[in-house]
N, C-alpha and C positions, 0 to 999 in steps of 0.2 A: 300586407305587412301590419305586424301588432303595433302597437302604440305602447312603448314603456312606461310605466307610472313616473319615471324620472324626465324623461319629454315633455310630462301634461305640467299646464301652465299653474300654476300656486293659485288657487281658488281664492277671488277678490271679491268679498262682501261688503258691499256699500248700503246692503238694507239692512239694517239692525233690529226693525220692527217690519211686519207682514202682516197682509189682511190676506193673502195666501196661502193655502195652504204651504210647511216647509219642505224641502226637496233634499232628503238627508241623501237620500243616494247620491245626488248631484253634490253636496256640500262635501261630502267624506271623497268622494270621485277625485276631486281638487285639493283634497287636503293632505296628499303627500309632497314629501318633501327628500330630495338627495339626502339630506343630511339628518334627516329625522329617523329613527330606527322603531319610535313609540308613537301610534296615533289613536288618541282615545276619544271618542263618540258619546256623550252623554243627550241622551234625548228624553225631556221631562213630559210624558204622554197622558192624558187626562184619561182619569179611570173612571171606573162605573161606581165608586162609593167614595163617601166619604163621612167622617164622624157620625157611623151606625144610617148614613140615609143614601139609596140609589141614587146617584149622577146622571142625569139625562144630556146635560152638555153644560160645557163652562161658554162665558161670553168674558173675553179681555178687555180691557179700554188703557190707554195709556196717552200722557203727553209724549205725543210721537218724536218732537225736537228734541225735546229735552232728555228723553228717555234713550234714543241714538246715539245724543254725545256722548251721555254718562256708560253706555255699553261699550263704545268708539274708546274713553279714557280708561274704563278696565281693562279690556282685551292691552291697550297700549302698557298700563302696568303690571300686567301679567307675564308680558313679551319682554319687558326689562326683566323684571324679577328672576323670570325662570330659563331665559334664554330661549322662548320658543320660537320655531321654526315655523309656525301656523299657530296663528288664536283667532278663530272662528264664532262670532252666536247671533241668531236670531228668535225673534221673539215673535208670538203671532199676537194679532189683534183680530176683535169681532168674537164669531161663534166656531167653537173647536169642538167637535165632536168627541165623541168617548173614542177611545183609541187612537184619537190622533195626537201627533207630535204638538207641544204648545210652546217649546223652547228647546234650543240644540245649542248645544256648544262644543265645540272641536278643539283641539289643541295637539300637535306636532312636536314634537323635542326627541336630541339624542336618545334619551333612555323614560322608559317607563314611571320609575317614580314623581319624574319631574312634570309628565305629561297628567298621570294622572293628579296632583297637588294642583297646578293650576287650572285643571279645569273643574276641579270641584271647589277651588277658591273661586272662579269666576261665576260659577252658577249660584253660588252663596251670596257674592255680591248682586248681581242681577234681581234674584230674588228678593232679597231685604233692605235694596237703596234705591232701586230705579223706580218712576213713579209708572208701575204698571199697577191695576187694577182688576181682580176678577169678582164675576157674579155665579155664584153655582148654581145653576137651575137642577132640581130635584125631579124628580119622575110621579111627587106626590103633588105636583103644583108648586110647593114653594120656592124661594131663592134667597140666598144667601151672598151679601155684597163682603168683601174684603180684601186686604192687601195681595202681594202674589204672594206671600209665606202666609199659613196661618199654624205657626209653629206654638205658639201663646196660647192658640185652643190645647193643644194638648199640655204643652210645659205648665200651663198657670202663669205665665211672666211674660208680658210681652217683650221683654228685654234679653231672654231665656230662647234658645231655637233648641230643635228636638236634636241637631247633631250633638249640642251643645250637654243636654241630659246623656244621651248615647255615650257620650266620652266621657261623662263621671262617674257613669254603672258599670264601664268596663275598665275600670281603673283597681 
């Protein structure tokens, strides 16, 4: 007998900060809900370059208890604001290799617009507010510590994020 998606229990994530590789397939499998017509998964993967340099890997550190509490609050707020059926987020700490997921956000709701909007809201808040820091290790032997967001290096303003600049240029 094949198990239908609607008979699967919705994913319950109690670990918002993980030192293990994120299980995107498992999280997505549990993120379906009979009332949801849209499921959006965002995976923030480690790319092999940044700011003109080749990246070897990233290393993340967090104030784990505080970060987990803040992520839970962000998810709860998004659930209320967009009437989400499901909202999930996990962030890695420790060494994360190129190609691996450093953060995942999944939202499920009756319609795609709300699922996309809520997903973007959640990831932006996590990257800009949650006490998580990354160190980029480059193939040339150098490294660079920073916040979880390095938009200021591209925008020139620590209070302006790249998506705000993109929005202004598209208007």
